[in-house]
TISE-497155 format. One record per residue (C-alpha): z, x, y. Coordinates in steps of 0.02 Angstrom, whole numbers, plus 32768, in hexadecimal, padded with zeros to 4 digits. Last residue first. Layout:
N
ZXY ...
END
This chain:
288
90787F2FF598 90B47EADF51A 90977DFBF556 90207DC9F4CB 909B7E08F44A 91247D9AF494 90B07D05F49C 90867D17F3E4 913F7D26F3BB 91667C83F415 90D57C2AF3C0 910C7C64F313 91BD7C2DF339 917F7B80F367 911B7B7FF2C6 91B47BAFF261 92187B23F2B2 929B7B44F336 93577B40F34F 93657BF5F319 92ED7C1AF289 930E7CA3F20B 92827CF7F1AB 92057D2CF231 91687D83F1F9 90F37DC3F281 906A7E31F239 90317ED7F281 8F997F32F23B 8F557FDFF266 8FE08060F253 8F96810FF25C 9020817AF2A6 90028159F35F 8FE780A1F339 90938096F2EB 90E780F3F379 9097807EF3F8 90C77FE6F390 917A8024F382 918E804DF43A 91477FA8F474 91B07F54F3EF 92577F96F42F 92CB7F4BF3AD 93777F0CF3E0 93647E50F3E1 93127DC0F43F 926B7E17F461 92217DE4F3BB 92707D4BF36F 93117D61F30E 934D7DA9F26A 94017DC1F234 93DB7D81F186 94357CECF13F 94A37CEAF0A4 951E7D5CF0FB 95547DF1F093 95717E60F12A 95A37DF6F1C0 95187DB4F230 94D77E25F2B8 94FC7E1AF370 94627E6DF3B9 93F87E0CF33E 936D7E70F2EB 92B67E4EF315 921F7E23F2AD 917B7E7DF28E 912D7EA8F1E6 90C87F48F1E5 90277F94F1A2 8FDE8043F18F 907C80A1F163 903B8139F104 8FDA818AF193 906781FAF1CC 90F28204F14D 916D826EF1AE 9145821EF256 913F8169F21E 91D98181F1B2 923581D9F23E 9206814DF2B6 924980C8F241 92F4811DF239 935680CEF1AA 93F8806EF1C6 93D37FE4F14A 93C57F67F1D9 933F7FD2F22D 92CA7FE9F199 92E67F35F167 92AF7EEFF20F 92207F6BF225 91CF7F2DF186 915C7FBFF162 90BB7FA0F100 90918039F099 8FF0808AF05E 8FBD80BEEFAF 8F1A810CEF72 8EF581A4EFDF 8FAD81C7EFFA 8FC481D0EF3E 906D8188EF11 910681E2EECF 9146822BEF73 913D8187EFD4 91868126EF42 921481A2EF28 923C81A0EFE2 924080E1EFE5 92B080E3EF4B 93338149EFA9 938981CAEF3D 943881EFEEFE 94288185EE61 93F680F4EED1 941080FAEF8C 93DE805BEFEB 933E8069F054 92D08024EFC8 93457F8CEFC0 93257F48F06F 926E7F13F064 91DD7F87F03C 91297F46F047 90B37FAAEFD8 8FFA7FC0EFFC 8F527FCBEFA7 8EAC7FE2F000 8E057F90EFDE 8D557FCFEFB9 8D547F87EF0A 8D6E802DEEB1 8DEF805AEF35 8E527FBEEF08 8E537FEDEE50 8E89809EEE7B 8F178058EEE5 8F4B7FECEE53 8F588085EDE4 8FB680E8EE6B 902C8055EE81 90538057EDC7 9084810FEDD0 90F480EAEE65 91438058EE08 917280CEED79 91C38144EDF6 921D80ACEE3C 92638084ED91 92A08137ED82 93118117EE17 937980AEEDA1 93C68000ED9C 93417FAFEE0B 93467F45EEA9 92AE7ED5EEB9 91F87F03EEAA 91B27E98EF35 911D7E88EFA8 90917EE7EF4E 90007EE6EFC8 8F467ECBEFB5 8EEE7F0AF051 8E4D7F06F0B7 8DF97E5FF096 8D3C7E61F09B 8D1E7DB6F04C 8CDA7DFAEFA7 8D5C7E85EFAA 8DE87E06EF9A 8D997DAFEF05 8D787E52EEA8 8E277E90EED1 8E6F7DF2EE84 8E0B7E11EDE6 8E4B7EC4EDE0 8EFC7E87EDF7 8EE97E14ED62 8EB07EA8ECF8 8F3D7F14ED3C 8FBA7E8FED09 900A7E20ED8B 90A47E0EEDF8 907E7D9FEE8F 900F7DDAEF1D 90297DFFEFD5 8F897DE9F035 8F207E45F0B3 8EAA7E38F146 8E7E7D7FF144 8E2B7D6FF1F0 8E587CDBF25D 8DEF7C91F2E8 8E097BDEF2B0 8D637BD2F256 8D847C7DF20D 8E187C36F1AE 8DB27BA9F15F 8D1F7C1AF137 8D907C9BF0E6 8DE67C11F083 8D427BCFF040 8D067C7FF014 8DA27CA7EFB0 8D9D7C00EF57 8E177B7DEF90 8EC27B47EF53 8F1D7BACEFD6 8EB97C4EEFCD 8F507CB8EF9B 8F7B7C3DEF13 8FAD7B86EF21 90617BAAEEED 905C7C34EF6E 90347CEAEF48 902A7D2BEFFA 8FB67D29F090 8FA87D9FF124 8F567D5DF1C0 8EF87DA8F253 8EBF7D5BF2F8 8F5D7D09F338 8F487CBFF3E5 8FB27C23F3D7 8F147BBBF3BC 8EEF7C1FF31F 8F9C7BFCF2DC 8F877B42F2FF 8EE07B3AF2A3 8F297B9AF211 8FB37B19F204 8F3A7A87F207 8ECE7AD5F180 8F607AFFF10E 8FB67A56F120 90547A35F0BC 90637ADBF060 902E7B3BF0FA 90B27AE2F162 91397B0AF0E2 90FF7BC0F0D9 91007BE3F193 914D7C91F188 90FA7CA9F0E0 90557CAAF13F 90717D5BF17E 90367D61F232 8FC27DD2F295 8FA27DF1F34D 8F217E79F364 8F727F18F3A2 8F7C7F3DF45C 8F177FD5F48D 8F728050F4FB 8F7C8038F5B8 8FB780EAF5D0 8FA4814AF52F 904B816BF4E0 9083821FF4CF 90BB823BF41E 914581FDF3AE 91968198F437 9245817AF47A 929581E6F3F5 9307818EF37A 93C28194F39B 93D580DAF3B6 937480B3F319 93CE8134F2AF 947680F2F2E6 944E8045F2A4 94C2804CF20D 949A7FC9F18C 94C17F14F167 94837EC5F0C6 943A7E19F0DC 94287DBEF038 93737D9EF005 93277D04EFBB 92787D30EFF6 91FD7D3FEF6A 92067C9AEF0C 91747CA9EE93 
END
């Protein structure tokens, strides 16, 4: 399934600039999060050489990975245990995966495989814009069912919102409907800081007002000079080259229960995806 043919939609950034400096007092010398990466960022490299790509990511200092529903499956043509062994050999822990649309029965089988290798999360990555807010209420009910399946297997379920859940629909925001309609004990969320910011939402308000719901995050920056609205390319850039204060965001996330942080760049400026992955790894390593 082709998940990422998105058109950049510009949004007001006033909420970001007006956000409070921190949500709570930061602990001096706070714990840096483990460096994670979503494998979709290096999808072409993974398709050509999964083992070689994982080896390079491990050498860059990444320790956690998030997979996705590739043409070879979330385990890249291997069994769950084979892929775990391969990743672990390069110092990488498979924490979570995005999955392709599937029935509840298929999802249950996937949860069985994930639980067997001690993964933490199965995450819905994409619902797409809908015609009615009622569709998102239906999705919320489905998420609760999948969350119950994950709980049965000792896993957790999550949803990864992109830009469209922050766009008003029938006078409401889909992201608010999904947060309100899902059981906090069964459904977590994976914030993409890039989309939250570019859609004009306040990421800190969401972290504060829904404490404990956003347990994971995707990390990429927003260009200071953004592309025009409707551009075919997203205004994304490597961390530290745009407007987002990642030290502030990571601190706020950790203060409100966020545990996993995955780099996922989508636009590459005179560099390859692996070069971007290395640059972002070094940026995270240098955070103080």
